[in-house]
C-alpha positions as CSV (number, residue, x, y, z in Angstrom):
1,M,33.9,-26.8,-15.2
2,N,32.1,-29.9,-16.6
3,I,29.0,-29.7,-18.7
4,R,26.7,-30.7,-15.8
5,S,28.0,-28.0,-13.5
6,F,27.7,-25.5,-16.4
7,L,24.0,-26.5,-16.8
8,Y,23.3,-25.7,-13.1
9,V,25.1,-22.3,-13.3
10,A,23.3,-21.4,-16.6
11,I,19.9,-22.1,-15.1
12,A,20.6,-20.1,-12.0
13,L,21.8,-17.2,-14.2
14,S,18.7,-17.4,-16.4
15,V,16.5,-17.1,-13.3
16,S,18.4,-14.3,-11.7
17,T,18.9,-12.2,-14.8
18,G,15.2,-12.5,-15.8
19,V,13.9,-10.7,-12.7
20,H,13.7,-6.9,-12.6
21,A,13.1,-5.0,-9.4
22,G,12.4,-1.4,-8.6
23,T,10.0,1.1,-7.0
24,I,7.1,3.2,-8.2
25,T,5.3,6.0,-6.3
26,V,1.5,6.5,-6.7
27,S,-0.2,9.7,-5.3
28,S,-3.6,9.5,-3.7
29,S,-6.4,10.3,-6.2
30,D,-9.1,11.0,-3.6
31,S,-9.4,11.3,0.2
32,G,-11.7,12.5,2.9
33,W,-13.3,11.8,6.3
34,Y,-16.4,10.4,7.7
35,N,-17.6,11.1,11.2
36,E,-19.6,8.8,13.4
37,T,-22.9,10.4,12.3
38,G,-22.1,9.2,8.7
39,A,-21.5,12.8,7.5
40,H,-19.1,13.4,4.6
41,T,-18.8,16.0,1.8
42,S,-17.4,14.5,-1.4
43,S,-15.7,17.8,-2.4
44,N,-13.8,17.9,0.9
45,Q,-10.5,16.0,0.8
46,N,-9.5,16.9,4.3
47,I,-8.4,13.8,6.3
48,Y,-8.9,15.0,9.9
49,T,-8.6,11.9,12.1
50,G,-9.6,11.9,15.8
51,T,-12.3,13.7,17.8
52,D,-13.6,17.3,17.9
53,N,-15.3,17.4,21.3
54,S,-18.4,15.8,19.9
55,F,-17.7,13.1,17.2
56,E,-15.0,10.8,16.1
57,Y,-13.6,11.2,12.6
58,R,-11.9,8.7,10.4
59,H,-10.3,9.1,7.0
60,F,-10.0,7.2,3.7
61,L,-7.5,7.3,0.8
62,Q,-7.9,6.1,-2.7
63,F,-5.1,5.0,-5.0
64,D,-5.0,4.1,-8.7
65,L,-2.9,1.0,-9.1
66,S,-3.0,0.8,-12.9
67,F,0.7,2.0,-12.9
68,A,1.6,-1.3,-11.3
69,S,-0.2,-3.5,-13.8
70,G,1.7,-6.7,-14.5
71,L,4.0,-6.3,-11.5
72,A,4.5,-8.4,-8.4
73,I,4.5,-6.1,-5.3
74,T,6.9,-7.2,-2.6
75,G,6.7,-4.1,-0.3
76,A,4.7,-1.0,0.3
77,T,5.0,2.2,2.3
78,L,2.2,4.8,2.8
79,T,3.6,8.3,3.4
80,Y,1.5,11.3,4.5
81,R,3.1,14.5,3.5
82,A,4.5,16.8,6.1
83,D,3.0,20.2,7.0
84,N,-0.4,19.3,5.8
85,G,-2.6,20.7,8.6
86,E,-1.9,20.4,12.3
87,L,-1.9,17.9,15.1
88,F,-3.9,18.9,18.2
89,T,-3.8,16.6,21.2
90,Y,-3.0,16.6,24.8
91,D,-1.5,13.2,24.6
92,S,2.3,12.7,24.0
93,T,1.6,10.1,21.3
94,E,-1.2,9.0,19.1
95,T,-1.5,5.6,17.3
96,L,-2.7,5.6,13.7
97,T,-4.0,2.3,12.4
98,L,-4.8,1.6,8.8
99,Y,-7.5,-0.8,7.6
100,N,-8.9,-2.4,4.5
101,I,-12.2,-0.9,3.2
102,S,-15.0,-3.1,2.0
103,S,-17.6,-0.4,1.4
104,D,-19.0,0.3,-2.1
105,I,-16.5,2.7,-3.7
106,S,-19.1,4.9,-5.4
107,N,-21.0,5.4,-2.1
108,L,-17.8,6.0,-0.1
109,L,-16.4,8.6,-2.5
110,G,-19.8,10.1,-3.3
111,G,-20.5,10.9,0.4
112,T,-23.4,8.5,0.8
113,G,-21.6,5.8,2.7
114,G,-23.1,6.9,6.0
115,V,-22.4,5.3,9.3
116,T,-21.5,2.1,7.6
117,A,-18.6,3.8,5.9
118,F,-17.4,5.4,9.1
119,E,-17.4,2.1,10.9
120,D,-15.6,0.4,7.9
121,L,-12.8,3.0,8.0
122,G,-11.7,1.8,11.5
123,T,-12.5,-2.0,11.5
124,G,-11.6,-5.1,9.6
125,D,-8.2,-6.3,8.5
126,S,-5.3,-4.0,9.7
127,Y,-2.8,-2.9,7.1
128,G,-0.3,-1.6,9.7
129,S,0.0,1.1,12.4
130,I,2.4,3.7,13.6
131,T,2.8,5.8,16.8
132,V,3.1,9.5,16.0
133,D,5.0,11.8,18.4
134,T,2.4,14.4,19.5
135,S,4.3,15.8,22.5
136,E,3.7,19.4,21.2
137,T,0.0,20.2,21.9
138,I,-0.4,22.2,18.7
139,A,2.1,21.8,15.8
140,P,2.3,21.3,12.0
141,M,1.8,17.7,11.0
142,P,5.1,15.8,10.5
143,E,5.6,13.4,7.7
144,V,4.0,10.1,8.7
145,A,5.2,6.9,6.9
146,V,3.6,3.5,7.6
147,L,5.2,0.3,6.4
148,L,2.3,-1.8,5.1
149,N,2.1,-5.4,6.3
150,S,1.6,-8.7,4.5
151,T,-2.2,-8.4,4.6
152,A,-2.0,-5.2,2.6
153,L,0.5,-6.7,0.1
154,T,-1.8,-9.7,-0.5
155,E,-4.7,-7.3,-1.1
156,I,-2.7,-5.2,-3.5
157,N,-1.4,-8.2,-5.5
158,S,-4.9,-9.7,-5.6
159,K,-6.3,-6.5,-7.1
160,L,-3.6,-6.4,-9.8
161,V,-4.4,-10.0,-10.7
162,A,-8.1,-9.2,-10.9
163,V,-7.4,-6.0,-12.9
164,D,-9.1,-4.0,-10.2
165,Y,-6.9,-0.9,-9.8
166,N,-8.9,0.9,-7.0
167,L,-7.1,0.5,-3.7
168,L,-8.9,2.0,-0.7
169,I,-7.3,2.4,2.8
170,G,-9.0,3.6,5.9
171,G,-7.3,5.3,8.9
172,A,-8.4,5.7,12.5
173,L,-6.8,6.7,15.8
174,S,-6.7,3.6,18.0
175,S,-5.4,5.6,20.9
176,I,-8.5,7.7,21.6
177,A,-9.2,7.5,25.3
178,D,-11.9,10.1,25.7
179,A,-14.1,11.0,22.7
180,S,-15.5,14.1,24.5
181,I,-12.2,16.0,24.1
182,F,-10.4,17.5,21.1
183,E,-7.6,15.3,19.8
184,G,-6.6,14.6,16.3
185,L,-4.2,14.6,13.3
186,W,-4.3,16.6,10.0
187,A,-6.7,19.3,11.2
188,G,-7.1,21.8,8.3
189,S,-5.5,19.4,5.9
190,A,-6.0,19.7,2.1
191,S,-5.1,18.0,-1.1
192,T,-4.3,19.4,-4.6
193,P,-2.9,17.8,-7.8
194,D,0.5,19.2,-7.0
195,S,0.3,18.3,-3.2
196,P,-1.6,15.1,-2.7
197,V,-2.5,14.0,0.9
198,A,-0.4,10.9,0.7
199,Q,1.8,8.7,-1.6
200,L,2.1,5.0,-1.9
201,T,5.6,3.7,-2.6
202,L,5.6,0.2,-4.0
203,T,8.5,-2.2,-4.3
204,Y,8.1,-4.6,-7.2
205,S,9.6,-7.4,-9.2
206,D,8.7,-8.5,-12.7
207,I,9.7,-11.2,-15.1
208,P,9.2,-9.8,-18.7
209,G,9.0,-11.9,-21.9
210,V,8.9,-15.7,-21.8
211,P,7.8,-17.0,-18.3
212,I,10.9,-18.0,-16.4
213,P,10.0,-21.7,-15.9
214,A,9.4,-22.2,-19.7
215,A,12.6,-20.3,-20.6
216,V,14.7,-22.3,-18.1
217,W,13.5,-25.7,-19.3
218,L,13.8,-24.8,-23.0
219,F,17.3,-23.7,-22.4
220,G,18.1,-26.5,-20.0
221,S,16.8,-29.2,-22.4
222,G,19.4,-28.0,-24.9
223,L,22.2,-28.3,-22.4
224,I,21.0,-31.7,-21.3
225,G,21.3,-32.8,-25.0
226,L,24.9,-31.5,-25.0
227,I,25.6,-33.6,-21.9
228,G,24.3,-36.7,-23.6
229,L,26.3,-35.9,-26.7
230,A,29.5,-35.5,-24.6
231,R,28.9,-38.8,-22.8
232,R,28.5,-40.6,-26.1
233,K,31.8,-39.2,-27.4
234,Q,33.5,-40.3,-24.2
235,T,32.3,-43.9,-24.7
236,D,33.3,-44.0,-28.4
């Protein structure tokens, strides 16, 4: 291998070996529902989502992203734990859609978000959706895992750059056909420190130490010098 070829290989190896990848899992730190009247109790972390013969309910989740500080997030999956409450619906499937939340976090978590918060939990930019098998009319909730889309990844990374570690996600049933009947997910659900409502699994990459471009060009400049030296020797 000549010196020029070695330079190209060395730069490629410098880039590839400088990148570390992995996954981290973050549990939800708060959760709850708002119904269409704007009602919410801050101490209640139940995430019932659907209708109850009178009103529609939507839920929210809060995650602390500080564990991901300094990382570049390349993928994310939101997983609701199994057997947390029940599904109750006469439809064979229900579609859960996730959304960004723009409401003030203190009002949302404190229970004073009102109707504005309810509307916010089911509108705006979508973070992804999933169709849940609800062919059994009444059954324990299965595990529900939603692969978050590029819009969600952009939001997560922008928060990390801004050192704003509060990620809020809203959830609503986009399959509700008749709000006057009873249909919903996570009826009777609860959250404890040992059994959170949901977990966010983040896939990341990071480049520790000297930034890669600087490292590559510092290393490369030395090799370029060697190339010049070799050429001079060849012409002597």
